[in-house]
N, C-alpha and C positions, 0 to 999 in steps of 0.2 A: 855659599858661595859657589857649590857647583854650578849656578846660575850667574853667576858674575861671570866666572871665565864662561861663560860659557854667551855667554852677552859680548867677551871681551875676544874673544872668535868670530862671533860676527862683527867688528867694527874691523879685525885686523883685515878681515874679507873687504869690507866698505873700504874698507886704506887705499889698502890695495888696488880696487877697482877705480877709485875716481884719481888714484897720482900722477901727478902731472912731472914727477919730479922724479930719479934712482933712488934716494932716501929716502920717500918717501913711499916709492915701494917696498922697498927693503924695510921701511918698518911695521907696514904691514904685515909684508911673510914670517917677518918674523911675530907677530905677534897673532897671527894664523897660523903658522906653525905648533908656536908656544899655546896656546889658551887650544888648539886641536888638540893638543894632547894632556895639558892640563884634566881640558871638560874630560875626555875619554876616565882618566885616570880615575877620575872624582865621579863621571855618576856610578863608575863601576865602586867602585868605595862604600859610595851611600847601599846599591842594591846588593854584594852582601850585607854589607854590616842591618839589611833589614830583613835578614831572610837568616843568620846565621841565631843558635841560639847563647843563650848565658855559660860564661863559663863557669861559673861554680853553682852549683847544687847548693841548697838549703838546707836542713841537718833535717824534717820534713820525708825529702823529696828520697836523702841520702838510706833516713831508719826504712821507708817504702821500697823504693829499691834493694833493699836487703830482704828484708821480709817474704817480697814476692823471688828471690833465691835463695829463700832455706826450702817455701812453700811446693813441695811433687807438681808438674804440671798433670792436669790434671788426664790428658789423649797416653799418660806412657805408661810402658805394659812393665806390671811388678813383676820381683823377681817367683811369689808362690804360686806363677803360674804353670809348674812342671807338672 
């Protein structure tokens, strides 16, 4: 979808540059501005979606997280050091 929006933006630019009438120029500029805005948001959304983690943890991941919280840290000082 984002590539189609980018193609729409390029088409709007070409239409605006080759326009001979004000109507074509207006249409080209509208396509250019709206397509550019939509393209930026589509590419940003795709990048965010690629970098984000899953929202839900599986049962095994929850169990591993609970086990890691219960086990004492290896480098932590103990209370009987006095």
